[in-house]
C-alpha positions in Angstrom: 99.4 118.9 89.8 98.3 118.1 86.6 99.4 119.2 83.0 97.4 122.4 84.0 99.8 123.4 86.3 103.4 124.9 86.3 103.0 124.7 82.0 106.5 126.5 81.9 108.0 123.1 83.3 108.3 121.1 80.0 112.2 120.3 79.4 112.9 117.0 80.3 116.8 115.8 79.3 116.7 112.3 78.7 119.7 110.2 80.3 120.9 108.7 76.8 122.0 112.5 76.1 124.0 113.1 79.3 124.9 113.9 82.4 122.1 116.8 83.0 122.4 119.8 85.0 120.8 118.2 87.8 123.0 115.1 87.5 125.6 116.0 90.3 127.3 113.1 90.1 128.6 113.8 86.6 128.6 110.6 84.7 127.3 110.2 81.3 123.8 108.1 81.3 124.2 104.5 80.2 120.4 103.4 80.0 121.8 100.0 79.7 120.3 96.5 81.2 122.9 95.2 84.0 125.6 93.6 82.7 126.9 91.9 86.0 125.2 90.2 89.4 121.7 89.7 87.9 120.2 89.8 91.5 121.4 93.3 92.4 118.6 95.6 93.4 118.5 99.3 94.9 115.1 99.2 97.2 113.8 102.8 98.4 111.8 102.0 101.1 108.8 103.9 102.6 109.2 104.1 106.6 106.7 105.5 109.3 105.9 109.2 109.8 105.3 108.5 113.3 103.1 105.3 114.0 105.6 102.1 114.0 101.9 100.1 112.6 102.3 101.7 109.6 105.0 100.1 108.5 104.2 97.7 105.5 104.9 93.8 105.8 107.0 94.5 102.0 109.1 96.6 103.7 110.2 94.7 106.5 111.4 91.8 104.0 112.9 94.2 101.9 115.6 95.4 105.0 115.6 91.3 105.9 116.8 90.6 102.5 119.0 93.6 101.8 123.2 93.0 102.4 123.4 96.8 103.4 121.0 99.5 104.4 122.1 103.1 103.7 119.9 106.1 106.3 120.3 109.6 106.9 120.6 108.4 110.8 122.1 105.5 111.4 120.5 106.0 115.3 116.5 106.4 113.8 117.5 104.0 111.2 118.9 101.2 113.4 116.1 101.9 116.3 113.1 100.8 113.4 115.7 97.9 112.7 116.4 96.2 115.9 112.2 96.8 116.4 111.2 94.5 113.4 114.6 92.3 115.1 116.6 92.8 111.9 120.5 93.4 112.5 122.6 94.4 109.1 125.4 96.6 108.1 124.7 100.2 108.9 126.1 103.1 106.1 125.1 107.0 106.6 123.8 108.4 103.5 122.8 111.6 104.6 122.8 114.9 101.9 126.7 115.9 103.0 128.1 112.8 101.8 125.4 111.0 99.3 127.4 112.5 96.5 130.5 111.2 97.4 128.9 107.1 98.4 126.5 107.4 95.4 128.7 105.6 92.8 130.0 103.3 95.2 126.7 101.7 95.9 125.1 101.4 92.4 128.4 99.3 92.1 127.7 97.5 94.1 124.1 96.7 93.1 125.6 96.0 89.5 127.8 93.2 91.0 124.5 91.6 92.0 124.1 93.5 95.9 120.4 94.1 98.0 121.1 97.7 98.8 118.0 99.6 101.0 118.2 103.4 101.2 115.5 104.7 103.3 115.0 108.5 105.0 114.7 109.0 108.8 110.9 109.1 107.9 108.5 108.8 105.5 109.5 108.5 101.7 113.3 108.7 100.6 113.6 111.7 97.5 110.9 113.5 99.3 112.5 116.3 100.6 115.2 114.2 101.8 118.1 112.5 99.8 118.1 109.6 97.8 117.2 111.5 94.2 120.7 111.6 93.5 121.4 108.0 94.2 118.4 107.1 92.2 119.7 109.2 88.9 122.9 107.7 89.0 121.6 104.2 89.6 119.4 104.5 86.4 121.9 106.0 84.6 124.8 103.2 85.2 121.5 100.6 84.5 121.5 99.5 88.1 117.4 98.1 88.9 115.3 100.3 90.9 112.3 99.6 92.7 110.1 101.7 95.5 108.2 99.5 98.6 105.8 102.8 98.8 105.0 103.8 102.4 103.8 106.7 104.7 104.8 110.6 103.3 103.9 113.5 105.7 102.7 115.7 102.4 100.2 113.4 101.7 99.1 112.5 105.2 98.4 116.2 105.7 96.8 117.5 102.3 94.3 114.8 103.2 93.9 115.7 106.8 93.5 118.8 106.1 90.1 119.1 104.4 91.6 121.5 101.8 90.8 120.6 98.3 93.4 118.5 97.1 92.5 117.7 93.2 95.5 120.2 92.3 98.5 120.5 94.6 102.5 122.0 94.9 104.9 120.4 97.2 107.1 123.8 98.0 109.1 121.5 100.7 110.6 124.0 103.2 110.4 127.9 102.6 113.7 130.3 102.9 115.2 131.1 106.2 114.9 135.1 105.8 111.4 136.8 106.0 111.3 138.7 102.9 112.7 135.9 101.1 109.5 133.6 102.3 107.5 136.6 101.8 108.6 136.9 98.1 108.7 132.9 97.2 105.0 132.9 98.7 104.1 135.8 96.4 105.7 133.7 93.8 103.6 130.7 94.3 100.3 132.4 94.8 99.0 132.4 90.9 99.5 128.6 91.3 96.3 127.0 91.1 96.1 124.4 93.8 97.2 123.9 97.2 99.9 124.7 98.9 102.3 122.1 101.1 105.0 123.3 103.1 107.2 121.3 106.0 108.4 123.4 108.7 110.4 123.4 111.9 108.8 124.3 115.5 111.4 127.1 115.9 110.7 128.6 112.5 106.9 127.7 112.1 105.6 131.4 113.7 107.9 132.9 111.2 106.5 131.3 108.5 102.9 131.6 109.2 103.5 135.3 109.6 105.0 135.4 106.2 101.4 133.3 104.5 99.5 135.6 107.0 101.4 138.8 104.8 100.3 137.0 101.4 97.5 135.3 101.7 95.4 136.9 104.4 92.1 135.0 104.1 93.0 131.8 102.6 92.3 129.1 104.6 95.4 127.2 106.1 95.7 123.8 107.9 98.4 122.9 110.6 99.5 120.0 110.8 101.5 118.5 113.5 102.5 115.0 114.9 100.8 113.8 111.9 99.7 109.5 113.0 101.3 109.8 116.2 99.6 110.2 119.8 99.5 113.9 119.9 98.6 114.4 116.2 96.7 117.6 116.0 95.1 119.7 113.4 94.6 123.6 113.7 92.7 125.2 110.5 91.5 128.4 110.3 92.1 131.4 108.1 96.2 132.2 107.0 95.7 135.7 109.8 93.5 133.7 112.2 95.9 130.8 112.3 99.4 132.7 113.1 97.6 135.1 116.1 96.9 130.9 117.5 100.0 130.0 117.3 101.4 133.0 118.3 99.1 133.2 121.3 100.1 129.6 122.3 103.4 130.3 122.4 106.3 127.0 122.1 104.3 124.4 119.9 106.5 121.4 119.2 106.8 118.4 117.4 107.1 117.6 112.9 104.5 119.9 110.8 103.1 120.3 107.7 101.4 123.6 106.4 98.5 123.7 103.1 97.0 126.5 102.3 93.9 126.3 100.1 94.3 127.1 96.6 93.5 130.9 95.5 90.1 131.8 94.9 89.0 132.5 91.3 88.8 136.2 92.0 92.7 136.2 92.8 93.6 134.0 89.9 92.0 136.4 87.7 93.7 139.2 89.3 97.1 137.6 88.9 96.4 136.6 84.7 95.1 140.1 84.5 98.8 140.9 85.8 100.7 138.3 83.8 98.8 139.7 81.0 100.5 143.1 81.3 104.1 141.7 81.4 104.6 142.2 84.8 104.1 139.5 88.2 101.0 140.9 89.9 103.2 141.7 93.5 106.5 143.4 91.5 106.8 147.1 91.1 103.2 147.3 92.0 102.0 150.7 93.2 101.4 150.2 97.4 98.0 151.7 97.1 97.1 149.6 94.7 98.3 146.3 96.4 96.7 148.2 99.9 93.0 148.8 97.8 93.7 144.6 96.4 94.0 143.3 99.4 91.0 145.3 101.1 89.0 144.1 98.3 89.5 140.8 99.2 89.1 140.9 102.8 86.0 142.6 102.1 84.8 139.9 99.8 85.6 137.1 102.3 83.1 138.7 104.4 85.8 140.1 107.1 85.1 143.2 109.5 86.1 147.0 108.4 87.5 147.4 112.1 89.5 144.6 112.1 90.7 144.8 108.6 92.1 148.0 109.3 93.7 147.0 112.0 95.5 144.3 110.3 96.6 146.1 107.0 97.9 148.6 108.9 100.5 146.9 110.5 100.7 144.9 107.0 101.7 148.3 105.4 103.3 150.4 108.0 100.1 152.5 107.5 98.1 154.8 110.3 94.6 152.7 111.2 92.6 156.0 110.3 93.6 155.7 106.7 93.5 152.7 105.8 90.0 152.7 107.5 89.0 155.7 105.5 89.4 153.3 102.1 88.0 150.6 103.4 85.1 152.4 104.5 85.4 154.3 100.6 85.7 150.5 98.8 82.6 149.6 101.0 80.6 151.5 99.0 
């Protein structure tokens, strides 16, 4: 995202200082070159997110050279290896077991074995297991390499047409509506595109929350990336929510891309933070409503449609909201 975003995240604990809070393996980091088998290697392999043609020749060769392949689901990776005509021992390493299996796998690398790690699709460690294994390997001095491959979040960002010079990848939003809204409110001041993963049975609920917090921002829903039925739906958050709601069931793997805030939004957030509060914390509901009206009018939303939408959002009578809209228009 660049140095201008999330400036408050600045402290990084080095491996030499011992196990950090994020070091779930609980071991002290040695940071030393491997002292045993010199040919060992932990390879994180990017795999296709849909189209098998996106698997690189280097990725295929890494699988062929591996002594064993770790993966989230042995059935998924087994099919991929079968497509390549490769047969290797498969080790399940999903989020439920990777913590306890990581020490053994790192030891095997240090003894000289070549271990390949793949998620079900895309790049390992990006909203998928893998980070804990890489961290432990680094701390123990085991060699690690990455075989780059497709990534759904970057593919969606580029395909969306939304400005991508700065972006923030969130992964999955919380399951409960209130928690979703609060998380989105916290992300509102981020001066870049926001990227979310979502599942078909939660997509409508997530778009509803996004429409509540960012009603006038452009949002792209990217579905079935690189597959036969690839689709991109793009509109304002409110309109996109209504489109998806009208379609009913919607299938496939999905990525949501939300456009960056306008300068007016950023100025409002900055003013609120200067006053010592988050723009959405303990604010007067009327002030929040007026701010939403002002943003929507600046974006050209018709007064009647605006009053109807915000009356539902704030549980107000439409005529009262409409009166506020007319007042602000004048």
